[in-house]
N, C-alpha and C positions, 0 to 999 in steps of 0.2 A: 714086484717090489724093487728089483734091481733096476727096472726101467724107470721107476719113479726117482730113484737116487740119481740116475744118469741125467734125467731131465732137470732135476734140481741143480746139479753141478753145472749143467750147460747154462741155466739161467744166471747162476752166480758169476760164471766166467763172462757172460755177455754183459752183465751189469758192471763188472770190474773193468771191462774193456771200454765201456761207455764213459765211466768215471775217469779213466786214464786219458782218454781222448779229450774230455772236457778240460782236465787240468792242463794238458799240453797246449790246448788252444788258448786257455787263459794266460799261460806263461810265455807264449810264443812271442808276443810283442814287448815283453818286459825284460829288462836287463838286470842282472844282479847288482846290488848297490856297491859291492866290493869290486866289481869288474871295471877296469879302466880302459880307456881308448888306447889301443896299441899303435905305436908308430907316430901318429900326429902329423906334423908338418913335414918331417923328414921322409916319412912313408909316402906322403902325397907327392913330393918331388921325385922320389924314386919311381913311383907309378907313372908320373908324368913323362919321365925320361923313357920308360918302356913304351908308352903309348906313342911318343914321337918317333920311335924306331919302327913302329908298325904302320905309320902313315906312308901312303904311296905319294911321294913327292913328284911334281911335274918336272919334265926335262927343261933345260935352259931354252931350247928351241920353242917348246910349248909356251913358256912364260913370255918370250919375245912376241910370238904370234898373238897371244891373248892380250898383251899390253898394247900392241898395235891396233887391234880391233877396238879396244876401249878408247884409246886416244882418237882414233878416226871417228868413232861415234860421238865423242865430246865435241870435236871440231864441227861435224855436220850439224849437231844440235845447236851449237852456238851460232853458226851461220843462219840457221832457220829462225831462231829467236831474235837475232839481230835484225834480219830482214823484216820480220813481222813487226818488230818494234818501230823500225824506221818507216814502214808503210803506214802503220797506225798513227804515228806522229805526223806524217805528211797529211793524212786524212783529217786529223784534228785541226791542224793549221788551216787547211782548206775550208773546213766547216766553220771555224771561228772567224776566218777572214771573210767569208760570205756573210756571216751574221753581223760583223762590224760594219760592213759596207752598206747594209740594207737600211 
């Protein structure tokens, strides 16, 4: 008889645990209506300042080297596109010149 009471209490506690977990899951995504956002814009700027301090900023030398690489790539790309454009323009003039003479 003592064993039956023990089994019954175990079942009741298991059911109450399930019920508590279900309520917690249902309420986990919901906020209380009386609860307000704390901080707002001022908190966002404070957090932003903290994050900027955590950033690993490059050295001045690294910035100069990377800027030189970018500028060099732009110059080389510009020369390539300019030469390609000039070559295609000359080709079109040649082809249209032949078509007009024929």
